[in-house]
DRENVO-592763 format. One record per residue (C-alpha): residue number from 1; residue in three letters; x, y negated, z. Coordinates in Angstrom, 2 decimals, decimal comma. Layout:
i  aa  c1  c2  c3
NUM  ALA  X  Y  Z $
...
//
This chain:
i  aa  c1  c2  c3
1  MET  -8,22  11,78  12,61 $
2  GLU  -11,59  12,67  11,10 $
3  ILE  -10,53  16,28  10,50 $
4  ALA  -9,43  16,76  14,11 $
5  LEU  -12,66  15,17  15,34 $
6  LYS  -14,70  17,39  13,05 $
7  ILE  -12,96  20,50  14,41 $
8  ALA  -13,34  19,38  18,03 $
9  GLY  -16,98  18,54  17,40 $
10  GLY  -17,74  22,25  17,16 $
11  THR  -16,77  22,68  20,82 $
12  PHE  -17,66  19,38  22,46 $
13  ASN  -20,76  17,23  22,66 $
14  PRO  -20,09  14,27  20,29 $
15  ILE  -20,68  11,65  23,02 $
16  GLU  -18,58  13,65  25,48 $
17  LEU  -15,72  13,87  22,97 $
18  ASN  -15,90  10,12  22,40 $
19  PHE  -15,74  9,51  26,16 $
20  ILE  -12,78  11,85  26,68 $
21  ARG  -10,69  10,50  23,82 $
22  PHE  -10,98  6,85  24,83 $
23  LEU  -10,56  7,55  28,55 $
24  ILE  -7,34  9,47  28,01 $
25  GLY  -6,23  7,11  25,24 $
26  GLY  -6,72  4,11  27,53 $
27  LEU  -4,87  5,81  30,39 $
28  ALA  -1,98  6,61  28,03 $
29  LEU  -1,65  2,89  27,24 $
30  LEU  -2,13  1,75  30,85 $
31  PRO  1,57  1,84  31,90 $
32  PHE  2,48  -0,45  28,98 $
33  ALA  -0,43  -2,80  29,70 $
34  TRP  0,37  -2,91  33,44 $
35  SER  4,04  -3,63  32,71 $
36  TYR  3,07  -6,51  30,40 $
37  LEU  0,69  -8,04  32,94 $
38  ARG  3,29  -7,86  35,73 $
39  LYS  6,11  -9,16  33,54 $
40  HIS  4,11  -12,24  32,54 $
41  SER  2,41  -12,65  35,96 $
42  ILE  -1,06  -12,53  34,40 $
43  LEU  -4,06  -12,33  36,71 $
44  LEU  -7,30  -11,52  34,93 $
45  SER  -10,28  -13,66  35,88 $
46  ARG  -13,88  -12,54  35,97 $
47  SER  -14,50  -14,04  32,52 $
48  ASP  -11,43  -12,21  31,18 $
49  LEU  -12,77  -8,90  32,47 $
50  LEU  -16,16  -9,63  30,91 $
51  ARG  -14,47  -10,24  27,56 $
52  CYS  -12,68  -6,89  27,83 $
53  ALA  -15,92  -5,17  28,82 $
54  ALA  -17,79  -6,66  25,84 $
55  THR  -15,01  -5,63  23,44 $
56  GLY  -14,93  -2,12  24,93 $
57  PHE  -18,69  -1,76  24,57 $
58  VAL  -18,53  -2,65  20,88 $
59  ILE  -15,70  -0,25  20,00 $
60  VAL  -16,32  2,75  22,28 $
61  VAL  -20,03  2,81  23,07 $
62  VAL  -21,32  1,59  19,71 $
63  SER  -18,83  1,91  16,84 $
64  MET  -17,00  5,11  17,73 $
65  SER  -20,11  6,88  19,04 $
66  LEU  -21,78  6,25  15,68 $
67  TYR  -18,55  7,34  14,03 $
68  GLN  -18,43  10,66  15,86 $
69  LEU  -22,10  11,37  15,12 $
70  SER  -21,50  10,55  11,45 $
71  ILE  -18,58  12,97  11,25 $
72  GLN  -20,78  15,75  12,62 $
73  MET  -23,54  15,01  10,10 $
74  THR  -21,62  14,52  6,86 $
75  ASP  -18,25  15,17  5,20 $
76  ALA  -15,28  13,94  7,23 $
77  SER  -13,60  12,64  4,07 $
78  ILE  -16,57  10,39  3,22 $
79  VAL  -16,61  8,94  6,74 $
80  ALA  -12,85  8,32  6,58 $
81  ILE  -13,23  6,40  3,33 $
82  MET  -16,02  4,26  4,76 $
83  LEU  -13,96  3,42  7,85 $
84  SER  -11,08  2,37  5,61 $
85  ALA  -13,23  -0,51  4,38 $
86  ASN  -13,45  -2,08  7,86 $
87  PRO  -10,77  -4,77  7,14 $
88  ILE  -13,00  -6,10  4,37 $
89  PHE  -15,95  -6,24  6,76 $
90  GLY  -13,64  -7,99  9,21 $
91  LEU  -13,00  -10,69  6,61 $
92  ILE  -16,74  -11,21  6,14 $
93  ILE  -17,36  -11,39  9,88 $
94  GLY  -14,49  -13,83  10,35 $
95  PHE  -15,91  -15,98  7,56 $
96  ILE  -19,44  -16,02  9,03 $
97  PHE  -18,72  -16,42  12,74 $
98  LEU  -15,24  -17,96  12,91 $
99  HIS  -15,47  -20,00  9,70 $
100  GLU  -12,23  -18,44  8,50 $
101  LYS  -11,60  -19,26  4,86 $
102  LEU  -12,08  -16,55  2,24 $
103  SER  -9,76  -17,00  -0,73 $
104  ARG  -10,78  -16,03  -4,25 $
105  THR  -8,42  -13,08  -3,90 $
106  ASN  -10,25  -11,81  -0,80 $
107  ILE  -13,64  -12,28  -2,44 $
108  PHE  -12,54  -10,34  -5,51 $
109  ALA  -11,12  -7,54  -3,31 $
110  LEU  -14,33  -7,51  -1,28 $
111  VAL  -16,48  -7,05  -4,37 $
112  LEU  -14,28  -4,18  -5,60 $
113  THR  -14,36  -2,46  -2,20 $
114  LEU  -18,14  -2,66  -1,97 $
115  ILE  -18,45  -1,30  -5,53 $
116  GLY  -16,13  1,57  -4,60 $
117  LEU  -18,21  2,39  -1,53 $
118  LEU  -21,42  2,38  -3,56 $
119  VAL  -19,85  4,75  -6,12 $
120  ILE  -18,80  7,15  -3,35 $
121  ILE  -22,05  6,96  -1,38 $
122  ASP  -24,21  7,16  -4,53 $
123  PRO  -27,28  5,57  -2,86 $
124  PHE  -29,65  6,90  -5,55 $
125  HIS  -28,78  10,53  -4,78 $
126  LEU  -28,13  10,64  -1,04 $
127  LYS  -27,82  14,15  0,40 $
128  ASN  -27,36  13,02  3,99 $
129  PRO  -28,56  9,43  4,32 $
130  ILE  -28,47  9,38  8,13 $
131  GLY  -24,85  10,51  8,39 $
132  ILE  -23,67  8,07  5,72 $
133  THR  -25,68  5,21  7,24 $
134  LEU  -24,14  5,86  10,67 $
135  GLY  -20,65  5,94  9,12 $
136  LEU  -21,25  2,66  7,31 $
137  LEU  -22,59  0,99  10,48 $
138  SER  -19,59  2,27  12,40 $
139  SER  -17,22  0,71  9,87 $
140  ILE  -19,02  -2,65  9,98 $
141  ILE  -19,03  -2,70  13,80 $
142  PHE  -15,35  -1,69  13,81 $
143  GLY  -14,76  -4,87  11,79 $
144  VAL  -16,62  -6,79  14,52 $
145  TYR  -14,35  -5,17  17,11 $
146  GLY  -11,24  -6,19  15,18 $
147  VAL  -12,33  -9,83  15,20 $
148  MET  -13,40  -9,70  18,87 $
149  SER  -10,13  -8,11  19,92 $
150  ARG  -8,07  -10,85  18,23 $
151  VAL  -10,19  -13,70  19,58 $
152  HIS  -10,48  -12,41  23,15 $
153  SER  -6,83  -11,40  23,49 $
154  HIS  -5,79  -14,93  22,49 $
155  LYS  -8,27  -16,51  24,91 $
156  ILE  -7,11  -14,29  27,77 $
157  GLY  -3,45  -14,71  26,84 $
158  ILE  -2,51  -11,03  26,55 $
159  ASN  -0,97  -9,01  23,74 $
160  ALA  -2,85  -6,64  21,44 $
161  LEU  -1,69  -3,47  23,20 $
162  THR  -2,97  -4,67  26,58 $
163  MET  -6,27  -5,76  25,04 $
164  THR  -6,65  -2,35  23,39 $
165  CYS  -5,96  -0,53  26,67 $
166  LEU  -8,45  -2,59  28,67 $
167  SER  -11,11  -2,30  25,94 $
168  PHE  -10,74  1,49  25,90 $
169  LEU  -10,98  1,85  29,68 $
170  PHE  -13,94  -0,51  30,02 $
171  GLY  -15,68  1,15  27,07 $
172  ALA  -15,11  4,64  28,51 $
173  GLY  -16,51  3,45  31,85 $
174  GLU  -19,59  1,98  30,20 $
175  LEU  -20,12  5,15  28,20 $
176  ALA  -19,77  7,20  31,41 $
177  ILE  -22,62  5,21  32,96 $
178  LEU  -24,87  5,98  29,99 $
179  MET  -23,84  9,64  30,14 $
180  GLY  -24,80  9,68  33,81 $
181  ILE  -28,22  8,26  32,95 $
182  SER  -28,71  11,19  30,56 $
183  HIS  -28,88  13,45  33,64 $
184  THR  -31,76  11,48  35,19 $
185  PRO  -35,53  11,65  34,48 $
186  ILE  -35,10  8,65  32,17 $
187  ALA  -33,66  11,05  29,56 $
188  SER  -37,00  12,86  29,34 $
189  VAL  -38,23  10,22  26,88 $
190  ILE  -35,60  11,30  24,33 $
191  PRO  -37,13  13,47  21,56 $
192  SER  -36,18  17,16  21,61 $
193  HIS  -34,32  16,99  18,27 $
194  TYR  -31,84  14,56  19,87 $
195  SER  -30,72  17,05  22,50 $
196  GLU  -27,10  15,87  22,29 $
197  PHE  -28,19  12,75  24,23 $
198  VAL  -29,68  14,74  27,14 $
199  ASN  -27,55  16,04  30,04 $
200  ILE  -24,35  14,97  28,30 $
201  PRO  -21,41  16,81  29,91 $
202  PHE  -18,27  14,97  30,96 $
203  PHE  -15,44  17,49  30,65 $
204  GLN  -17,16  20,67  29,52 $
205  GLY  -15,18  22,69  26,97 $
206  ILE  -11,71  21,64  28,10 $
207  SER  -9,51  24,70  28,41 $
208  TRP  -5,90  25,67  27,76 $
209  SER  -6,87  26,53  24,18 $
210  THR  -8,59  23,19  23,47 $
211  LEU  -6,20  20,99  25,50 $
212  PRO  -3,60  20,50  22,72 $
213  LEU  -6,32  19,31  20,31 $
214  ILE  -7,79  16,97  22,95 $
215  LEU  -4,37  15,48  23,74 $
216  TYR  -3,62  15,01  20,04 $
217  ILE  -6,94  13,23  19,49 $
218  SER  -6,74  11,15  22,67 $
219  VAL  -3,08  10,19  23,00 $
220  LEU  -1,85  10,10  19,40 $
221  VAL  -4,88  9,48  17,19 $
222  THR  -6,68  7,17  19,63 $
223  GLY  -4,23  5,56  22,08 $
224  ALA  -1,04  5,30  20,02 $
225  ALA  -2,67  4,77  16,61 $
226  PHE  -5,11  2,06  17,72 $
227  GLY  -2,50  0,36  19,88 $
228  LEU  0,13  0,24  17,15 $
229  TYR  -2,41  -0,96  14,60 $
230  PHE  -3,35  -4,00  16,67 $
231  VAL  0,28  -4,66  17,61 $
232  ALA  1,08  -4,70  13,88 $
233  MET  -1,89  -7,04  13,34 $
234  ASP  -0,42  -9,46  15,89 $
235  GLU  3,04  -9,29  14,32 $
236  VAL  2,35  -9,39  10,57 $
237  GLY  -1,28  -10,43  10,26 $
238  VAL  -4,58  -8,72  9,48 $
239  VAL  -3,98  -8,15  5,78 $
240  GLN  -0,55  -6,54  6,09 $
241  ALA  -1,57  -4,44  9,09 $
242  SER  -4,48  -3,09  7,07 $
243  LEU  -1,98  -1,37  4,77 $
244  ILE  -2,63  1,85  6,70 $
245  PHE  -6,22  1,80  5,44 $
246  LEU  -4,85  1,67  1,88 $
247  VAL  -3,42  5,17  2,36 $
248  LYS  -6,38  6,68  4,18 $
249  PRO  -8,91  6,87  1,32 $
250  ALA  -6,43  8,77  -0,84 $
251  LEU  -5,14  11,09  1,88 $
252  ALA  -8,33  11,99  3,77 $
253  PRO  -10,16  13,87  0,93 $
254  VAL  -7,04  15,94  0,17 $
255  LEU  -6,60  16,96  3,81 $
256  ALA  -10,32  17,62  4,19 $
257  LEU  -10,18  19,92  1,15 $
258  ALA  -7,14  21,78  2,49 $
259  VAL  -8,31  22,13  6,12 $
260  LEU  -12,11  22,03  6,02 $
261  GLY  -12,74  23,14  2,45 $
262  GLU  -14,72  19,99  1,61 $
263  ALA  -15,04  19,60  -2,16 $
264  ILE  -13,92  16,34  -3,80 $
265  ALA  -16,60  15,01  -6,14 $
266  THR  -15,72  13,10  -9,30 $
267  ARG  -17,50  9,96  -8,06 $
268  THR  -15,42  10,14  -4,86 $
269  VAL  -12,21  10,00  -6,90 $
270  ILE  -13,52  7,05  -8,93 $
271  GLY  -14,61  5,24  -5,79 $
272  ILE  -11,23  5,82  -4,13 $
273  ILE  -9,44  4,30  -7,12 $
274  ILE  -11,69  1,21  -7,01 $
275  ILE  -11,17  0,77  -3,24 $
276  LEU  -7,40  1,21  -3,60 $
277  LEU  -7,39  -1,44  -6,33 $
278  GLY  -9,28  -3,85  -4,06 $
279  SER  -6,92  -3,16  -1,16 $
280  ALA  -3,88  -3,64  -3,41 $
281  ILE  -5,20  -7,01  -4,56 $
282  THR  -5,74  -8,06  -0,93 $
283  LEU  -2,18  -7,08  -0,04 $
284  MET  -0,33  -8,29  -3,12 $
285  GLY  -1,97  -11,67  -3,44 $
286  ALA  -3,65  -14,00  -5,88 $
287  LYS  -1,43  -13,28  -8,87 $
288  ILE  -3,00  -9,88  -9,57 $
289  ALA  -6,51  -11,16  -8,86 $
290  TYR  -6,21  -14,01  -11,32 $
291  GLY  -4,60  -11,72  -13,87 $
292  VAL  -7,66  -9,46  -13,74 $
293  ILE  -10,13  -12,32  -13,52 $
294  GLY  -8,43  -13,96  -16,51 $
295  LEU  -9,62  -11,09  -18,69 $
296  PHE  -13,22  -12,16  -18,04 $
297  VAL  -12,97  -15,95  -18,15 $
298  ARG  -11,45  -16,56  -21,56 $
299  ASP  -14,64  -18,31  -22,62 $
300  SER  -14,52  -20,72  -19,69 $
301  LYS  -15,55  -24,29  -20,52 $
302  LEU  -12,83  -25,69  -18,27 $
303  PRO  -9,61  -26,84  -19,98 $
304  LYS  -6,87  -24,22  -19,92 $
305  GLU  -4,50  -26,58  -18,12 $
306  GLN  -7,01  -27,15  -15,31 $
307  VAL  -7,57  -23,42  -14,80 $
308  GLU  -3,83  -22,74  -14,68 $
309  GLU  -3,33  -25,62  -12,25 $
310  GLU  -5,99  -24,21  -9,90 $
311  MET  -4,43  -20,75  -10,08 $
312  GLU  -0,97  -22,07  -9,24 $
313  HIS  -2,50  -24,17  -6,45 $
314  ASP  -4,16  -21,13  -4,83 $
315  MET  -1,13  -18,86  -5,22 $
316  ALA  1,04  -21,47  -3,52 $
317  ASN  -1,40  -21,48  -0,56 $
318  GLU  -1,63  -25,25  -0,69 $
319  PRO  -4,33  -27,14  1,27 $
320  ASP  -7,63  -27,20  -0,59 $
321  ASP  -9,16  -30,40  0,76 $
322  ASP  -8,39  -33,69  2,41 $
323  SER  -9,15  -32,36  5,88 $
324  GLU  -6,46  -29,71  5,58 $
325  VAL  -3,99  -32,29  4,29 $
326  GLU  -4,82  -34,59  7,20 $
327  ASP  -4,43  -31,69  9,63 $
328  ALA  -1,02  -30,86  8,18 $
329  ASN  0,03  -34,52  8,39 $
330  PHE  -1,21  -34,74  11,98 $
331  LYS  0,79  -31,66  12,99 $
332  SER  3,86  -33,08  11,27 $
333  THR  3,44  -36,40  13,13 $
334  ILE  3,13  -34,62  16,47 $
335  LYS  6,23  -32,56  15,73 $
336  ASN  8,25  -35,66  14,80 $
337  THR  7,04  -37,45  17,95 $
338  ILE  8,13  -34,57  20,17 $
339  GLU  11,54  -34,42  18,49 $
340  THR  11,94  -38,20  18,97 $
341  GLN  11,04  -37,90  22,65 $
342  LYS  13,64  -35,18  23,07 $
343  GLU  16,29  -37,37  21,48 $
344  VAL  15,40  -40,31  23,77 $
345  HIS  15,45  -38,05  26,81 $
346  GLN  18,87  -36,71  25,86 $
347  ALA  20,22  -40,25  25,32 $
348  LEU  18,98  -41,31  28,77 $
349  LYS  20,65  -38,31  30,40 $
350  GLU  23,94  -39,11  28,68 $
351  SER  23,68  -42,79  29,73 $
352  ILE  23,00  -41,88  33,37 $
353  HIS  25,87  -39,41  33,37 $
354  SER  28,22  -42,03  31,86 $
355  ASN  27,27  -44,62  34,47 $
356  SER  27,79  -42,10  37,25 $
357  MET  31,28  -41,28  35,96 $
358  GLN  32,19  -44,99  35,82 $
359  LYS  31,07  -45,55  39,43 $
360  ASN  33,07  -42,57  40,66 $
361  SER  36,14  -43,80  38,87 $
//
């Protein structure tokens, strides 16, 4: 994706390109979203539309605009690697705002991922601090979008594909409003060295020669890829769906070298390995994490049996406190009550039917 966006960035204004890709991407998903809404007889309320608009603003106007600017300012491969860390940022955001539990495995993977990013970015010898900063902000805000998309789609009662479609269309509309403002006298306050934010074109540069690239970026890379990612997240969970980001850090630098001629630095290779290790630990579970951690805790003051018991407890995903146990017991009680009510209801039906047969006879 980053390579195609880098190539297209030579022809299109970065904000214009962002607008086009999400407008067309959203329209490509619209038939599927419309079919889902009709099939389930879902009518969106005003609050539902506001949720979609807020989610679209975060992903299109903020995250992906910063992303496109970052790609134009620094190496596409570096930006791709930073975006691949967004599931980790999503875990942090979920922990802070949704009080979702972070396991020791996730914490260990988070630390490794952040170390890998620092190795790649090399903050003490930054060549393009603005581009890297924008890419990092884009990745963090993408994590915010991932959490918002899950929460809002569940509140509205729609699937991930429909939420993605509506977010894209609302975000493209919001970005179009800001682009329109860039043609008014208000834009005169923008400094001259930020000319890309003045008189932003809407469809300038689209021709028969650029159309295939635009359709590839909009329909496949944006519409289909984002939609399938969030569908996978709904089906198998955040961690498993993030498997795609395990491949990206390794593949992006190779493709960038082949297509754009971007050199691969030694620190980039080291950082990729560290990030891949963190992602693998997130995907494969606590066993690997504790195996690695065990190398550094041999001098622990806790008895060996207690440490092993805690490890087995975590790997079995058992409840960690009394509240979780009570919650599990409460759910079990409710389930048993419902099943008992069903049995009573069935017995009453059979009794009524039997009495009716006796009267008829």
